[in-house]
C-alpha positions in Angstrom: 109.4 97.3 78.0 106.0 98.0 77.9 104.4 100.9 79.6 102.4 99.1 81.6 105.0 97.6 83.9 107.2 100.2 84.4 107.7 101.4 88.1 105.2 103.6 89.0 102.3 103.5 86.4 99.4 104.4 86.7 96.5 101.1 86.4 92.9 101.3 87.2 91.4 98.7 90.4 90.5 95.6 88.2 88.3 95.6 91.4 86.2 98.6 90.0 87.0 97.4 85.7 84.9 94.2 87.3 82.3 96.4 88.9 82.1 99.4 86.1 81.8 97.0 83.4 78.3 95.9 84.8 77.0 99.2 87.2 78.3 101.9 84.2 75.9 101.2 82.1 73.4 103.0 81.6 70.3 103.0 84.0 71.8 99.7 85.7 72.5 101.9 89.1 69.0 102.8 88.4 67.2 99.4 88.4 69.2 98.6 91.2 68.0 101.6 92.8 64.4 101.2 92.4 64.7 97.1 93.7 66.6 98.7 97.0 62.4 100.2 97.6 61.6 96.6 98.0 60.9 93.7 95.1 58.9 95.0 91.8 57.4 93.2 88.4 58.4 94.4 85.4 56.5 96.6 84.8 56.4 98.3 88.2 60.5 98.9 87.4 59.3 100.2 83.8 57.0 103.1 85.5 59.9 104.1 88.2 62.0 104.7 85.3 60.7 107.3 83.0 62.9 107.1 79.5 63.4 103.5 79.8 63.0 101.2 77.1 61.1 97.6 77.8 63.8 96.1 75.5 66.6 98.3 77.4 65.3 97.0 81.0 64.7 93.7 80.1 68.5 93.4 78.8 69.9 95.0 82.3 67.6 93.0 84.0 69.1 90.0 82.5 72.5 91.2 83.4 72.3 91.9 86.5 70.6 88.2 87.0 74.0 86.8 85.1 76.0 88.5 87.6 74.0 87.8 90.1 72.8 91.1 92.0 68.9 90.0 91.1 66.7 86.7 91.4 63.7 86.8 88.7 60.9 84.7 90.2 58.1 83.8 88.2 54.2 84.5 89.4 51.8 82.2 88.3 49.2 83.9 87.0 47.3 85.1 84.8 48.1 87.3 84.0 51.8 85.2 84.9 54.6 88.4 86.0 58.1 87.8 87.1 59.6 89.5 90.3 62.8 91.0 90.2 64.1 91.3 93.7 68.1 91.9 95.3 70.4 88.9 96.4 72.3 90.4 99.3 75.4 90.9 97.3 73.3 94.0 95.1 71.6 94.8 98.7 75.2 94.9 100.1 75.6 97.6 97.2 72.6 100.2 99.1 76.0 102.2 101.5 77.4 102.6 97.4 73.9 104.2 95.6 73.2 106.2 99.6 76.7 108.0 98.9 77.0 108.7 94.6 73.0 110.4 95.2 74.2 112.1 97.5 77.2 113.4 96.0 74.7 113.7 92.5 72.6 116.0 95.5 75.2 118.6 96.5 78.2 118.5 93.5 75.6 118.5 90.3 73.0 119.8 91.4 71.0 116.1 92.1 67.3 115.8 93.4 66.6 113.9 96.7 
């Protein structure tokens, strides 16, 4: 008998597995946190997150867009720019990210 099929076996919640497949990646929560402040252009997001590379930021923004958590609007230039904004689904993460920030402040000594 498969160990996971036994009565009373501990199993991870499928919803948590799905959400952490997206949000569990490095920088993802921070990118969302920046966009919770207001919509922003790529360069603004990059400046707001010390240490993130442009290629990593681009990858995270694409993943978040593909997950339906943000939109990308191309603004005609010059110069041409992209504006990123959270969707209602992305905005719905505000309470969870606020709670995580408070938890980190209390339990990890993180700055507010």
